[in-house]
VEXDREN-2710 file (C-alpha; in Angstrom, 1 decimal):
% VEXDREN-2710
k/r/px/py/pz
1/MET/-0.2/0.0/-0.1
2/ASP/1.7/3.6/-1.2
3/VAL/1.7/5.4/1.5
4/ILE/-1.6/8.3/-0.1
5/LYS/-3.5/5.1/0.2
6/GLU/-2.2/4.6/3.9
7/ILE/-3.1/7.9/4.8
8/LEU/-6.3/7.4/3.6
9/THR/-7.2/4.7/5.4
10/LYS/-5.6/5.8/8.8
11/ILE/-8.2/8.8/8.2
12/LYS/-11.0/6.7/8.0
13/ALA/-10.2/4.6/11.0
14/TYR/-10.2/7.6/13.2
15/GLN/-13.3/9.1/14.7
16/THR/-11.1/12.4/15.4
17/VAL/-8.8/14.1/13.1
18/ILE/-6.8/16.8/14.1
19/ILE/-4.9/18.8/11.5
20/HIS/-1.9/21.4/13.2
21/ARG/0.7/23.3/10.3
22/HIS/3.5/25.7/11.4
23/GLN/4.1/28.6/13.2
24/ARG/3.9/32.1/11.9
25/PRO/1.7/30.4/9.0
26/ASP/1.5/31.4/5.3
27/PRO/-0.9/31.1/3.1
28/ASP/0.3/27.2/2.0
29/ALA/0.3/26.2/5.6
30/ILE/-2.9/27.7/6.0
31/GLY/-4.3/26.1/2.5
32/SER/-2.8/22.8/3.0
33/GLN/-4.4/22.8/6.5
34/VAL/-7.5/23.9/6.4
35/GLY/-7.9/22.7/2.6
36/LEU/-7.2/19.1/3.8
37/ALA/-9.9/19.8/7.1
38/GLU/-12.5/20.6/4.8
39/ILE/-12.1/17.8/2.5
40/VAL/-12.2/15.6/5.0
41/ARG/-15.2/17.1/6.5
42/ALA/-17.1/17.0/3.0
43/SER/-16.2/13.4/2.6
44/PHE/-17.0/12.0/6.2
45/PRO/-19.4/14.5/7.6
46/ASP/-19.9/12.0/10.5
47/LYS/-15.9/12.7/11.8
48/MET/-14.9/15.3/14.1
49/ILE/-12.5/17.3/12.2
50/TYR/-10.1/20.3/14.1
51/GLN/-7.9/22.9/12.5
52/ALA/-5.3/23.4/15.5
53/GLY/-2.8/26.4/16.0
54/GLY/-2.1/29.9/17.0
55/PRO/-3.0/33.2/15.4
56/VAL/-3.2/33.4/11.5
57/GLU/-2.0/36.7/11.4
58/GLY/-3.2/38.7/8.7
59/LEU/-4.9/35.6/6.7
60/GLU/-8.4/35.6/8.7
61/PHE/-9.7/36.4/5.2
62/LEU/-8.7/32.5/4.7
63/ALA/-9.2/30.6/7.6
64/GLU/-9.0/30.8/11.8
65/MET/-8.2/28.0/14.0
66/ASP/-10.5/26.0/16.4
67/GLU/-10.5/25.9/20.1
68/ILE/-9.5/22.6/21.0
69/SER/-9.2/20.6/24.4
70/ASP/-6.7/18.5/25.6
71/GLU/-8.6/15.9/25.7
72/MET/-10.1/16.0/22.6
73/TYR/-6.2/14.5/21.5
74/GLN/-7.3/11.1/23.1
75/GLY/-7.8/9.0/20.5
76/ALA/-7.4/11.4/17.5
77/LEU/-5.2/11.4/14.9
78/VAL/-3.0/13.7/14.0
79/ILE/-1.9/15.2/11.0
80/VAL/0.8/18.2/10.4
81/THR/1.4/19.9/7.1
82/ASP/4.0/22.0/5.3
83/THR/6.0/21.6/8.3
84/ALA/9.5/20.2/7.8
85/ASN/10.9/20.3/11.4
86/SER/8.9/19.7/14.5
87/PRO/10.0/22.1/16.4
88/ARG/7.8/24.8/14.2
89/ILE/4.9/23.2/14.2
90/SER/2.6/25.7/15.9
91/ASP/0.8/24.2/19.3
92/ASP/3.4/21.6/20.5
93/ARG/0.0/19.6/22.1
94/TYR/0.3/17.3/18.4
95/LYS/2.5/15.0/20.6
96/LEU/-0.8/13.9/22.3
97/GLY/-2.8/12.1/19.6
98/ALA/-2.8/8.4/18.9
99/GLU/-0.6/8.7/16.0
100/LEU/1.2/11.2/14.0
101/ILE/1.1/11.9/10.2
102/LYS/3.8/14.6/8.6
103/ILE/3.0/15.8/4.9
104/ASP/5.5/18.6/3.7
105/HIS/7.1/19.3/0.3
106/HIS/10.7/20.6/2.3
107/PRO/13.6/18.6/2.8
108/ASN/13.0/15.9/5.1
109/ASP/15.5/17.0/7.7
110/ASP/13.0/15.8/10.3
111/PRO/10.8/13.1/9.7
112/TYR/9.0/13.2/13.1
113/GLY/5.5/11.5/12.6
114/ASP/4.4/7.5/12.4
115/LEU/3.7/8.1/8.8
116/VAL/5.6/10.7/6.4
117/TRP/4.7/11.8/3.3
118/VAL/7.4/14.6/1.8
119/ASN/7.5/15.6/-2.1
120/THR/10.2/18.1/-2.6
121/LYS/9.1/18.2/-6.0
122/ALA/6.0/19.7/-5.3
123/SER/5.5/23.6/-5.7
124/SER/3.5/23.7/-2.4
125/CYS/2.1/21.4/0.1
126/SER/-1.5/22.0/-0.9
127/GLU/-0.7/21.1/-4.4
128/MET/0.1/17.5/-2.6
129/ILE/-3.2/17.8/-0.9
130/THR/-4.9/18.2/-3.9
131/ASP/-2.8/15.3/-5.3
132/PHE/-4.5/13.5/-2.5
133/TYR/-8.0/13.9/-3.2
134/MET/-7.2/13.6/-6.9
135/LEU/-6.0/10.0/-6.8
136/ASN/-9.2/9.1/-4.2
137/GLN/-11.4/11.1/-5.9
138/ASP/-13.7/7.4/-5.3
139/GLU/-13.2/8.6/-1.9
140/LEU/-13.5/12.3/-1.1
141/VAL/-15.4/15.2/-2.1
142/MET/-13.7/18.4/-2.9
143/ASN/-15.5/21.5/-2.2
144/ASP/-15.4/25.3/-3.1
145/LYS/-14.1/26.0/0.0
146/ALA/-11.5/23.6/0.1
147/ALA/-10.3/24.5/-3.4
148/ARG/-10.1/28.4/-2.3
149/LEU/-7.9/27.5/0.2
150/LEU/-5.7/24.9/-1.9
151/TYR/-5.2/27.1/-4.8
152/ALA/-5.0/30.3/-2.2
153/GLY/-1.8/27.9/-0.8
154/ILE/-0.3/27.4/-4.9
155/ILE/0.0/30.8/-5.4
156/GLY/1.3/31.7/-2.2
157/ASP/4.6/29.2/-2.7
158/THR/5.1/29.6/-6.2
159/GLY/4.8/33.7/-6.1
160/ARG/1.6/33.5/-8.3
161/PHE/3.6/30.7/-10.5
162/LEU/7.0/32.4/-11.2
163/TYR/8.8/30.7/-9.1
164/PRO/10.7/28.0/-10.4
165/SER/9.2/25.4/-7.9
166/THR/6.0/25.4/-10.8
167/THR/6.1/22.5/-12.8
168/PRO/3.3/21.6/-15.5
169/HIS/1.9/19.5/-12.8
170/THR/1.3/22.1/-10.4
171/LEU/-0.6/24.4/-13.4
172/GLU/-2.7/21.3/-13.8
173/VAL/-3.5/21.0/-10.5
174/ALA/-4.0/25.0/-10.5
175/ALA/-6.6/23.8/-13.2
176/GLU/-8.5/21.9/-11.6
177/LEU/-9.2/23.8/-8.5
178/MET/-10.0/26.9/-10.8
179/THR/-13.3/24.8/-11.9
180/TYR/-14.8/25.0/-8.1
181/ARG/-17.0/28.7/-7.7
182/PHE/-14.5/30.7/-6.0
183/ASP/-13.3/34.2/-6.9
184/ALA/-9.9/33.5/-7.9
185/ALA/-8.9/36.9/-9.2
186/GLU/-10.1/38.7/-5.7
187/LEU/-8.4/35.8/-3.7
188/ASN/-5.3/37.2/-5.6
189/ARG/-5.7/41.1/-4.3
190/GLU/-6.6/40.2/-1.2
191/LEU/-3.0/38.0/-0.8
192/GLU/-1.3/40.5/-2.8
193/GLN/-2.4/43.9/-1.2
194/ILE/-0.6/45.5/1.6
195/PRO/-1.2/48.4/4.8
196/MET/0.5/51.8/3.6
197/ASN/2.7/51.1/6.6
198/VAL/4.2/47.7/5.2
199/ALA/4.7/49.9/1.5
200/LYS/6.7/52.8/3.3
201/LEU/8.7/49.9/4.3
202/ALA/8.6/49.2/0.9
203/GLY/10.3/51.9/0.5
204/TYR/13.0/52.1/3.1
205/VAL/14.2/48.4/1.6
206/TYR/15.0/49.9/-1.8
207/GLN/16.6/52.4/-0.5
208/THR/18.9/51.3/2.0
209/ILE/19.4/47.6/0.6
210/GLU/23.0/46.9/0.4
211/VAL/24.2/44.9/-2.6
212/ASP/28.0/43.6/-3.3
213/GLU/30.0/42.7/-6.3
214/HIS/29.2/39.4/-6.5
215/GLY/25.0/39.8/-6.3
216/ALA/24.9/39.2/-2.7
217/ALA/22.8/41.8/-0.9
218/LYS/21.3/42.5/2.8
219/VAL/18.5/44.2/4.4
220/MET/18.5/44.9/7.4
221/LEU/15.2/45.5/10.1
222/PRO/16.2/46.8/13.4
223/GLN/13.3/46.6/15.9
224/SER/13.3/50.2/16.6
225/LEU/12.8/50.7/12.9
226/LEU/9.4/48.5/13.1
227/ASP/8.4/50.3/16.1
228/GLU/8.3/53.7/14.0
229/TYR/6.4/52.0/11.2
230/GLY/3.9/50.1/13.3
231/ILE/5.0/46.8/11.9
232/VAL/5.1/43.9/13.6
233/ASP/7.5/40.4/12.3
234/SER/4.7/38.6/10.3
235/GLU/3.9/42.0/8.4
236/THR/7.9/42.3/6.8
237/ALA/7.3/38.7/4.8
238/ALA/5.4/41.2/2.4
239/ILE/8.7/42.7/1.5
240/VAL/10.9/39.7/1.4
241/SER/10.6/39.5/-2.6
242/LEU/11.3/42.7/-3.1
243/PRO/15.1/42.9/-3.8
244/GLY/14.1/40.0/-6.4
245/VAL/13.3/42.1/-8.9
246/ILE/16.7/44.2/-8.8
247/ASP/18.7/43.0/-11.9
248/GLU/21.9/42.5/-10.2
249/VAL/20.6/40.8/-7.3
250/ILE/21.3/37.0/-6.9
251/ALA/20.7/36.3/-3.5
252/TRP/19.7/38.0/-0.4
253/GLY/19.1/38.1/3.4
254/ILE/16.2/39.9/5.3
255/PHE/17.5/40.3/8.7
256/VAL/14.6/41.2/10.7
257/GLU/15.6/42.3/14.6
258/GLN/12.8/40.8/17.7
259/PRO/12.0/42.4/20.4
260/GLU/14.4/39.7/22.5
261/GLY/17.2/40.7/20.6
262/TYR/17.9/38.0/18.0
263/TYR/17.1/38.5/14.6
264/ARG/14.9/36.3/11.9
265/VAL/16.6/35.8/8.7
266/ARG/14.5/35.2/5.4
267/LEU/17.0/34.3/2.5
268/ARG/16.1/34.1/-0.9
269/SER/18.3/33.0/-4.3
270/LYS/18.0/33.1/-7.8
271/GLY/20.7/30.4/-8.2
272/PRO/23.2/29.9/-5.3
273/VAL/21.7/27.2/-3.0
274/ILE/21.4/28.4/0.6
275/ASN/19.5/25.9/2.5
276/GLU/22.6/24.4/3.9
277/LEU/23.6/27.8/4.9
278/ALA/20.3/27.9/6.7
279/LYS/21.1/24.8/8.4
280/LYS/24.1/26.1/9.8
281/HIS/22.3/28.7/11.1
282/HIS/19.3/27.2/13.5
283/GLY/16.9/27.3/10.1
284/GLY/16.5/25.4/6.9
285/GLY/14.1/25.1/4.0
286/HIS/14.3/25.1/0.0
287/PRO/17.1/25.3/-2.4
288/LEU/15.9/28.9/-3.1
289/ALA/14.2/29.8/-0.3
290/SER/15.1/29.1/3.4
291/GLY/15.2/30.6/7.1
292/ALA/17.5/31.2/9.4
293/ASN/18.1/32.7/13.5
294/ALA/20.7/35.1/13.8
295/LYS/21.4/35.8/17.9
296/ASN/23.1/39.0/17.5
297/GLN/24.9/41.2/15.0
298/GLU/28.7/39.2/14.4
299/GLU/25.8/36.0/13.5
300/VAL/24.0/38.3/10.7
301/ASN/27.5/39.4/9.4
302/GLU/28.6/35.9/9.3
303/ILE/25.6/35.1/7.5
304/TYR/25.9/37.4/5.1
305/SER/29.9/36.9/4.5
306/GLU/28.8/33.2/3.6
307/MET/26.3/34.4/1.4
308/GLN/28.9/36.4/-0.5
309/GLU/30.9/33.6/-0.7
310/LEU/28.2/31.4/-2.4
311/CYS/27.2/34.2/-4.3
312/GLU/31.1/34.4/-5.6
313/LYS/31.3/31.1/-6.4
314/TYR/28.0/30.7/-8.5
315/LYS/29.3/33.6/-10.3
316/LYS/32.4/31.8/-11.2
END
């Protein structure tokens, strides 16, 4: 029995299914998590299906989380979507369930769970959940809610089909989802629009970005600046792709100072592989899109220096 059929067998065997995703969710985290929840609800209306995790941080137009007690985990199947490493799972009560399934498209460096389905070739976890439905259409039901959520996850993680992760299969899956009733153009607008203070931060990014002769770029966002603009860390995700439109930039890091004093690091690349660099600094991710952490300015400088070396080697 392949892993996809095995996952369906597990879902059918449990009365209660609780689905988690990663902290600080993006559209793919919410899309895959709640998209799967909606499919399972529609397919098995007698089951108790819940979506677990903390605040959705500006993605309330997609979905919100359920209130879940500790007791509800007893004898439940827990599924975690779009989360490479177990410390990043939002709400650590995921450990309280009877069995745990991991569904993800990031490199499988932390193969947690009793059952693991990882497909690093998928553009997004939402693409995988759509595949899960399409391969089990005789037993599963897709609806408009699920299709909207999964489409949001796919366009979120592919940058509206601009990133290299977009494949012919990705477009086939998206086309299938668009046959359901939801306003794709409106959804794109909701995902793209930003508040005025974030727009002003975008101007700051372009004014202060540093780029070396090899195309390695760095943007520093100190906590004092975020306070001045009235911006929280989650809102800085909207500006991460901005350096990529600059022709001389090959790879870049956005260093966001946290109230505790450390830096959250968002790394992106047009060519050099950066996820091994991220792993060295308490992070990880995809070859061209990763995240890391720096405990102080010294580690910030270290990460940027390593990025510069990668860009120099790449240009040779």
